[in-house]
ROLUM-286409 format. One record per residue (C-alpha): x, y, z. Coordinates in steps of 0.001 Angstrom, whole numbers, plus 524288, in hexadecimal, padded with zeros to 5 digits. Example, Ala and Ser with C-alpha at 12.3 -4.5 7.8 and 13.67 -1.06 7.14 Angstrom:
BEGIN
8300C7EE6C81E78;835667FBDC81BE4;
! end
This chain:
BEGIN
798207FA7485519;79A477F4918628A;7A6137F6A486A45;7A77A7E71D86B1F;7ADF97E6E285D7E;7B7D67F0E68636F;7BB017EA0786F7C;7BB5B7DA6787076;7B8227D3488795C;7C0C17CE6F883D0;7C2007C191886CE;7C80A7B84F891EB;7CFA47AF6788C86;7DD0C7AEDA89166;7DA1B7B65789C0A;7DE007B3838AB16;7D3E67AF568B365;7D3A47BA578BA8E;7D3377C3888AE9A;7C7CA7B8D48A793;7BF577BC5A8B60F;7C1247CB4D8B562;7BD247CB098A615;7AF907C1248A862;7AB627CC878B42E;7AFCA7D8298AC44;7A5337D8E889FA6;7AA747DFE18972C;7A4BB7ED7889504;7A1047EEB1886E8;79B7E7E06988664;792107DDCA87B20;787407DF72881F8;7893B7ED1688473;792367F1B087B47;7890F7FC0487592;785C6800DB881BC;793D280426885CC;796E380A2F878AA;78A87812CB87B40;78FF58166788997;79E4F81933881E0;7985C8228087975;78E908295A881D0;79AC582E9F88821;79E268345C87B5D;79AA6843CA87B25;7A59D84A6A872C7;7A3F68583A874A6;7AE5B85BB886935;7BB2B85F6587048;7C6DE858B9868E4;7D307854A287175;7E1938516A86923;7E0A88421886F2E;7EE10842D3866D4;7F55D84A8087096;7EF348466887B4B;7F0578369087907;7FDA0839488778A;8014F83F168834C;7FAC28347388A60;8033D82B1C88182;80FC3831178875F;80B1882F7B894BF;8096A8205489259;8150681DC388B2E;81F6F825598964D;814DC81E0189FA0;816CA8105589DF4;82022808C689C2B;827BB814A689D33;821648167B8AC30;822D7808608B197;8323F807828AA12;8363B8137C8B25D;8311A80C398BE32;8374F8016D8BC40;8437B807508BB89;843978141B8C390;8459C81B5B8BA37;83C12826B68BF61;8445B8352B8C0D3;84E0382FFB8B691;8434082CEB8AC58;83BA483A9C8AE77;8493783FFF8AD9D;84D7A838CA8A23D;840A583FAD89AA8;841EF84BCA89E81;846C3850D689251;83B1F8493F88A3C;830AF84F4C89424;8350E85E3689131;8324185A008838E;825F1853A688422;8219285DE088D13;824F086743880EE;81A1585F51878B3;811A285C2788411;80FC586CB588221;806D686ABD876E9;7FE2D85F8387D48;7FAB586A9B88876;7F110871368808B;7EA34866C587C71;7EAA085DE5889E1;7E4B286A4D890BF;7D679869EF88EC8;7D7F685A0889204;7DE0C8592789DC5;7D18085A238A572;7CC5F8505589EDC;7D811846CA89F48;7D8DC8494E8ACC6;7C9F18468C8AFBC;7CD35839D18A7D1;7D7B4836B28AFCE;7D1D6838718BC36;7C7DF82F448B90B;7CFFD823E18B45A;7D7B6826D08C03A;7CCD1826518CA21;7C2BB81C3F8C4DB;7CEA58137C8C14B;7D3B1815A18D120;7C6D1811F68D5F3;7C41A804358DB6D;7BA407FD3D8D24D;7BB398055A8C61D;7B40D802E28B96F;7BA8D806828AD0B;7B039806CA8A591;7A99A8103C8ADE5;7B5F0818338ADEC;7B7DB817A689EAD;7A9EE81D3B89D13;7ADAA829358A58F;7B89982CA989FAE;7B12982BE8892EE;7A6968343F89989;7B07A83F0589B3F;7B67383E2888F32;7A9A783F33888FA;7ABD184B0A88115;7B7B8846BA87A79;7B8FF83EFE86D65;7BC8D82F358700B;7CB238317E86E43;7CBF583BA9875D0;7C51D8347188232;7D0B982A5087F5C;7DB928322087E14;7D74B83AB788B76;7D45A82F0A89263;7E33482A2588E8C;7E77B8357A892C0;7E1AE834EB8A114;7E76F828C68A374;7F41982BF989DEE;7F2FD838708A8B9;7F1ED82CC68B1D8;7FBA6822FE8ACAE;806EF82C408A98D;805368325D8B8F7;805E4822F98BBDB;811C0821818B742;818D682E188B74F;8183682B638C6D3;81AB781EBD8C5A7;8280C820478BEB4;82B5682CE38C721;8289E8285F8D465;834AA822548D99A;83BE282EDA8D5D9;832E083B138D689;82C7B83F9A8E4A0;821C7843268DEFE;81E4E837748D555;8242982CD28E35F;818AF836D88EBCF;80DE2832FC8E062;811E5825E38DE91;810F1822508ECD3;802BA827E28EBB7;8000581F318E1D0;805AE813E28E75F;80ECA812B48DCBA;81BD280ECD8E269;813A98006E8E6B4;80FBA8004B8D860;81C78801298D0F4;821817F9868DB24;81AA67ED778D3C8;81F447F2AB8C693;8216F7E5918C21F;813BD7E0ED8C486;80B817EB728BF04;8140D7EB278B26A;80A967E3DE8ACDD;7FE197EC438B097;806177F96D8AA5F;8089A7F15789E76;7FC827EF7889C08;7F7867FC1D89F51;7FFEF8010189533;7FB557F67F88BA0;7EDA87FAF688DE3;7F2098098E88BE4;7F9D7807DC87E90;7EB79800E2879C7;7E4F480C4087EC3;7EE5F8153E87741;7EB1F80CC286CD6;7DBDB80F0E86BD7;7DC8D81C2686FA0;7E7A381F7F86259;7DD9F81880859F9;7D14281E9985E2A;7DA5B82B1E85BE9;7DB94827B684E43;7CDDA8263284B44;7CC4F8357884E49;7D86283917845C6;7D242834F183B13;7D13B83D5182EA5;7C26383F3382CC3;7C1FE842ED81E7A;7C45A8350E81D10;7BB7282F8E827AD;7B08C8320182F71;7AC5582EE083C09;79EB782BEF834EE;7A3168213A82ABB;7AA168145782C46;7B41180EEF8305F;7B70B81AE68371B;7A8B781B3883DCB;7A98980BBB84035;7B73980E05847DE;7B1A2819BE85196;7A7528119785780;7B18380ADB85D61;7B7EE8159A86343;7AEBB8180A86F85;7B02680A3B873A3;7BF8980B4387017;7C04B81816878BC;7B8D5811A688449;7C1408066788610;7CE4C80E2F88405;7C9C7816F788EC9;7C53980AA689737;7D468805CB89419;7DA0B812EE898EC;7D037810BF8A3FA;7D4EB8041F8A802;7E31B807468A6F3;7E1CE814068AFCE;7DAD280A728BB24;7E6E57FFF58B9F4;7EF7B80BD48BC88;7E88B812D88C7DC;7E404803FB8CE43;7F344802928CDCF;7F3D380DDC8DA34;7F11D809DE8E667;7F1E87FC5F8E3A9;7F8907F2AE8EA6B;803487E9628E3D6;7F99B7DE788E632;7EEC07E41A8E22B;7F6F97E81F8D471;7FBC07DAF88D22F;7ECD77D3708D548;7E71F7DC5F8CBE4;7EB9C7D5078C00A;7DE1B7D51F8B737;7E1A57E4628B5A4;7EE537E1D18AB86;7E2F17D7E18A500;7D9987E2E68A43B;7E4AF7EB8B89D90;7E6737E19D894C1;7D94F7DF6C8923E;7D6A67ED66890B7;7E1E47EF19886C2;7DEDB7E2CF87EAA;7D15F7E91987C3D;7D47F7F68B8789D;7E0197F16186E22;7D3CA7EA0486832;7CC027F68C8677B;7D87D7FC3D86090;7D9987F23B85879;7CB0F7F3868544F;7CBF9803D8852F1;7D90B8021D84BCC;7D4077FA7B84256;7C8658049D841F8;7D19C80DF4840CF;7D7E8806D28354F;7CB97806FF82D08;7C9E48163182E7D;7D6288184F82BBD;7D56580DC681E36;7C823815A981B86;7D01A820CF81BC6;7DB2481DE38133E;7D0FE8196A80909;7C96B82669809DF;7D73582D0B8078D;7DAE2822607FC7D;7CEBE825C47F5CA;7D2198353B7F780;7DE2C834937F195;7D9B082C387E67C;7CE60837DB7E3CA;7DA3583F5E7E4A6;7E28C839427DAA8;7D7CB837D17D26E;7D4C7844DA7D20A;7E31D849B87D062;7E324842947C4FF;7D69E848C87BE37;7D89E857317C2E8;7E1CD860DE7BC0C;7F032862497C20A;7F9E086BD17C21D;8049C861BD7C15F;808B8854867C3C8;80AD0855837D292;7FCC5855317D839;7FB668477F7D236;80B0B844887D48C;8095F8444E7E1F5;7FCDF83F907E410;800AD832177DC69;80D7D831667E271;80F1D837E67EFFF;80582841867F4C4;80CFC8466E7FF07;8199384EB780250;81FCB8496680BEC;82A2683FF28052E;82F7483C147F812;82661832477F274;82E1B82F417E501;83A27827437E45D;842618238A7DA01;84419813B27D9E1;8513B80F407D504;8562081C9E7DC3A;84E278205C7E88C;84E5082E877E677;8414B833907EB7E;83AD383F267E58D;82DCC8469F7E84A;8227D847017E013;8271E853CF7D95F;8310184B0F7CFE8;826698491A7CA2A;8203E856FB7C66F;81C96858817B813;8225984BA77B344;81A32841F87AC4A;81A40836FD7B692;816D6828B57B3EF;812F6820B17C04B;81729813777C248;80DBD80AF17C7F0;810737FE757CB22;80D287F4ED7D7BC;819307EEA47DCC2;818DA7E38B7D407;81EDD7EADC7C97C;8275D7E3817C03C;835FC7E6027BEFE;833F67E6B57B095;82B857F2547B00F;833C97F9397B921;8411A7F6827B171;839D57FAE87A39D;83369805AA7A914;840E780AB07AED1;846CD809B17A33E;83E4B8119279C81;83D8981B637A8CB;84E3081C647A9C6;84DB481EC579948;844CD82A0779C5A;84EC582FA77A698;85559833E179B50;84F588389379349;84A1B846D379546;83E2A846DE78CC2;8379B83C1879689;83368842557A282;82CC983A5C7AC04;82C47832CB7B657;826F58257C7BBF8;82275824887CADF;81FA08173A7CEE9;812D3815057D81A;81452808077DED2;80542805687DE18;804F77FB087EB9F;7F8847FA817F42C;7FD1B7FB9780114;7F11B7F9D1807F4;7F4877EB1280590;7FFD37ECD580D86;80F4C7EF8D809F7;81ADC7E5BE80EA6;829917E41280C26;825B37DD2A800BA;81EEF7E9A77FA53;828C47F1617FF3A;835FC7E9CE7F87A;82CE27E7657EBD0;82B567F7797EBB0;83A137FAC87ECFE;83D867F2047E4E1;833FD7F8417D98E;836B9805FE7DE68;84632803527DD33;845D57FEE87CE54;83F7880B657C953;84776817877C633;83B2F81FAC7C695;8339A8261B7D0AC;82BB981AC37DB59;821F3820217E600;82E3481E6B7F175;823A2814127F784;8160780E7A7F3DC;811B881406802D6;811CC820387FBFB;8077681C3E7F2B6;7FA26821327F65C;7EF488159D7F59E;7E63B81D2A7EC52;7F02E81EB47E362;7F172810997E30C;7E156810257E17D;7E4AD81B007D7C7;7EDA98151C7CE61;7E543809AD7CE45;7D7AD80E467CC10;7DA44818CE7C426;7E964815287BBC9;7E47B806AB7BC17;7F00D802EB7C149;7EF3F7F3B27C465;7FC8E7EC047C54D;8026B7F0297B8B3;80C567FB157B9B3;808548078E7B4A9;80E848145F7B12E;8060C81FAF7B252;809BA82CFF7AB06;805FD838567B235;807D4846A57AAEE;8115C84EE67AEF3;807BA85BAE7AEF9;7FCB9857917B833;80034848D77BC17;7F36A8442B7B389;7F51A836DA7AE2F;7FAA5836477A083;7FA6A8282779F07;7F2C881F1D7A8A4;7FF66813FB7A594;80A54817C279DE7;812DC80BCB7A0E9;80DD18036B792F7;8142C810D178AB5;8206A80EF87949E;82064800AA7907F;81D79803067828C;8244480F6677F36;82F268125E78BE7;83034821A078C3C;82BA0824FC77D97;81FD48243778609;8236182FB378D06;81BC6838107932E;813B582AC579449;805C2830A37904D;7F9C982AA378A4C;7FA808344F77FAE;808B68302F77E86;80624820A077E64;7FBE8823D177199;8051082BCB76B3F;80EB3820BF76C98;8051B8156776787;803B081FC675CD8;80FF481DF3759E4;810D680DE375AAA;80C768028D7545F;80D447F362755E4;81CE27F12D752E0;829CF7EA59755DA;82E007F6D175D20;821DE7F7F076467;8224A7E789768D8;8301A7E88276CF5;835167F6EF76FC3;8441E7F32376F3F;841CE7EAA177A46;84E157E31E77522;859E77E81877078;858B07DD0B7664D;84BB17E286760CF;84FA17EE1B75D47;85C657EA1875576;8532B7DF6574E87;849F17EA9574A15;853D47F1F974690;858CD7E95B73DA6;84C077E4AC7379B;84CC07D61B73C9F;840C77CF5373DBB;83DE47CC9E74C9D;8357C7C39075410;8317B7C6627625E;829F07B9BE76883;826427B3517748D;820AF7A88877CE6;823B179E02785A7;825BC791BA77F9D;8344B78E2077C19;8308F78414771B4;82AE178FC37699E;8324679A4276D5A;83F0E78E5A7669C;835A878B8375B4E;832BF79941757E0;83F3679F4A75817;84482793D374F7A;838FC7942F74581;83A1A7A447745DC;848B77A3C774331;84700799437376F;83BBF7A001731F1;842A77ADE3732F6;84F657A5DB72CF2;846B27A02E721B2;841EE7AFA671F86;84DB67B47871F43;84A427BF3E72B4B;852D37C4547372F;848D17BE7974252;84CFC7C15B750C4;8433F7BC1075A2E;843567C13F768B5;83AAD7BB88773FD;834397C38077A67;82EA17BBC278549;8209C7BD7F78D92;81D9F7C76D795B9;81AAB7BEA37A287;823077B4727A5AC;82FA67BAA37A6F5;8388B7AD107AB22;832847A4B47A11C;836E87B05E796FF;843CB7AD8479D45;845B27A0C879A86;841727A1CD78CB4;849F47AC3D78B84;853B97A32378FD1;8512A798B67887E;850507A0DB7795E;85DD37A78377BFE;8640179A2977ED3;85CCE7948077270;861527A12476B28;853A27A0D076713;851A07B0F07658B;853C07BCF476D9F;84C467BEC177A8F;847567C9937822F;850B47C69778D6C;84F3F7CF9C79649;841967CCD879D2A;83FB37DAB17A0E6;83D8E7DC4F790E9;8348B7D14578EBB;82B4F7D7E279946;82CA47E32A79301;82A617E0A47863D;81DBC7DA0C78931;819C97E4D8791DA;81BA77EE8A786CB;8131D7E53977DD1;806EE7E5C078AA0;80A267F4E378C02;8063D7F85077CE1;7F8E77EEFF78003;7F7437F8D478C22;7FC818055D7874A;7F2A5803E5779AB;7E6AE8000D785A5;7E9CA80CF278BD0;7E7A481618780DB;7DB2680E4977D1F;7DF5F804EF77267;7D97A7FA7F76DED;7DDF37EC9476915;7D4277EBDE75E61;7DA007F95C758FB;7E7377F81C75D19;7F2757F00775475;7FCC17F11D7614D;7F2357ED6F76AB3;7EFE47E22C76113;7FDA27DD657613F;801C37E14F76ED8;7F4EE7D71977333;7FC647CC8A76A9D;808B77CD2176FF1;802187CBC577CEB;7FB877C19F7795C;807347BB6D7762E;80C9C7BFCC78112;7FFCD7B8A878891;800EF7AC02781B6;808927A07178443;80D9279E0077723;818F47A3EF7705D;817B97AF8376774;8212C7B7E275C57;820A97C4EA755B7;828D47C6DB74A42;82C4F7D3FF74603;833B67DA8873BD7;833277EB1C73BB5;82A997F1E6743B1;81C597EC5E73EB4;81D2C7E13B7386E;81B507D6837438D;8149D7C945742F5;810BF7C23E750DB;809757B4FF7533B;8091A7AA1F75F4F;8110979EDA75F04;8098979572756BD;808F27A04174C97;8151F7A47274C76;819DE7962D74B47;8128C7919C73EB5;8160379D5E73878;8223279A3B73922;8229978C9B736C9;81B397906D72B2C;823E279AA8725A2;825BF794E87187D;816807966271585;818557A56C71681;826CF7A75471447;8228C7AD0D706E7;81B187B71370D37;8250C7B90171968;82D8A7BCB370C14;825187C5A770405;81D717CBAD71053;828787CD93718FD;829767C2DF72421;820F77C9DF72ED3;816097CCA472595;8166F7BF787219F;8177A7B95472ECE;80B547C161733AF;8038F7BD79726C2;806E77AE93728F9;8022A7B22E738D8;7F4827B760733A9;7F3F87A8A672BA7;7F68D7A13373838;7EED07A916741C7;7E0D279FE074520;7D5E37A60574B6A;7DA3379C5175883;7E2247A427761F0;7E36F7A75A76F28;7E9E57B36577400;7ED2E7B49178270;7EDFB7C292787E1;7F3A67C77D7941F;7F2697D4B679A9F;7F73B7D8F17A5FA;7EC517DF017AE76;7EBC07ED417AEC2;7DF077F3627B381;7D8E37FBFA7AB07;7E1987F79F79E37;7DB567EB3179BEA;7D10E7EC347911D;7C2EF7E404791F3;7C8267DE887850C;7D3D47DA4A77D07;7D1B07D60A76FF4;7D9A57C9CD769B2;7E4E87CFF576104;7E28C7C5E075927;7D5B77C2F87567E;7CE7B7CEFD75B17;7C6387C705765FA;7C5EF7CD7C773BA;7CD467C49777CDF;7C75D7BCF278835;7CAE67C3BE794EF;7D1507BA4C7A0BA;7D7FE7BF887AB39;7E4917BB067B06A;7ED1A7BC0A7BE08;7FBED7BA3F7BD1C;806557BA9F7C77E;812B17BA087C07D;81FE97BB207CA95;829527B69C7BD38;
! end
């Protein structure tokens, strides 16, 4: 790739006249016409012989020089604090001396080449009319046997020697006889006398040094990239390293420019120093150029890091797949892989108490991994909390729940998300991940691809022996049966259904205390729903009238709708105020009623049951179609198995025609006669609407109408509901 992509062309916009003139006279070294030729010259100087240099150690020492020299050096000169400053730091120097002993062996073999490059910088830059390009190429030639990062660090260290000596003498010449003599020979007193005028020049040099250090560190980072995940012969690293020779050239050229600025000060009169205003601009121009190089290289480095992360995520993902396929000695290997694989902290936290724990608390226990995003409803957590807390008082239920917040952190993490996480975590009496940042991105990918997590809350059961999946989603049986579903395995789910049938106890499960009393005393029970208050008034009045005429004790309960809490709240208030019937006043109970009905469908689906062959699924779909409809509906029952249900039009007509089937009601029984009359009124014309929440992997390709058996049309619906 051409180097002009790395270094933007300079412009003369905003320059002073003298700067514009200089820009016109000085043709860029890397113009578009000779870019390739120049790159070739740089590469021709590169002939590494395999020698290795610990660039980090040397860079650290060079940085120490720059940090101690300026602006501390300038401030020391301004305030005359040379000797006092030195004495005050004797103890610190003694401590640093111990640390520097470790560097001696590393520097021993480099001292000569550093000195040689330092001499090249000093001598060439001191001569009149020196050419920074020629000096740069000369330095590259001296360092031909070293890698690119080593060339930079050695050149920087060579300049650090000159820079450090300059400021060391400047700080001490006022109080130390030796420093004073050296300073006189270098004419430093004259320079320091006009320190105010020189401040901008030294600041410009300091800013350029910072830019040099930044480019150097980035190039060193490229060398540290792990070869098992990224190689120099493949993108993105192969693309990035084509820019490094050019970047090294411009960085060493900037080092040469800094050295030139420093050495040309020596021996110059004050008038000459003040007259050379273009030098400060040249420093600023070089700083701007290096910052552009740094920005470009950082972008390339970030692409490399992203490539490495992607490779590591794939590796972690494949490791998870293998763990769940292979035989395990116990459940801990999978627990650590799914929760937190390192041992440097306690990754689990009980949400309500903030008690921290290690993964060891899950050893040889049935573990229910609770998967949800940060939009989990409070109703879900509240009901699951009741189930979980009930299990704590029952020693036969040995299981733990662990919440894994499934969040795509590649899209960022903000204060709002942090607040949502903490609010949800505080509601949970079970173990939660201490923070979403502990969750490996590969785990998010795994639960989405292998366990079909999309958005709806899931409970994945892991067995206590090996940590294998015992049920891909136990949330449905948890909603239906609570702790009776322990140990929440597929086999337990099958056995529970084998003992179950479509009956009132299954539908309501003691969701309201009144229901338990009504069933125990053999009363007729009517569950009804809908949103049309006029229909509700007419229906409850007609039902009460028919019940009175039939001589039956009919109790009615309004169970609302699943997706409109505020509307249900208002209807509850009106029903109560008008004394029309009982209501599920707790909206969580309304949610739970419909969630259980919905869960029956998904539980059956998970076991491979079909609508055509399964009576419970047929009835469940009918109830769900009632909920998805705009019409009212009613289910009338006595005992466990006598249940009649119909939509508003049929139930209204049936009640109006009671005199027609009254005799059948007396002879057959009220509910059987009701069912027969429903069938008489039924016509082929109907329109049933079924709304199922999107669960990847759970929605069947075809659903047949529970009323006529024909395949239903499939539509997609997108809903945002903050109700």
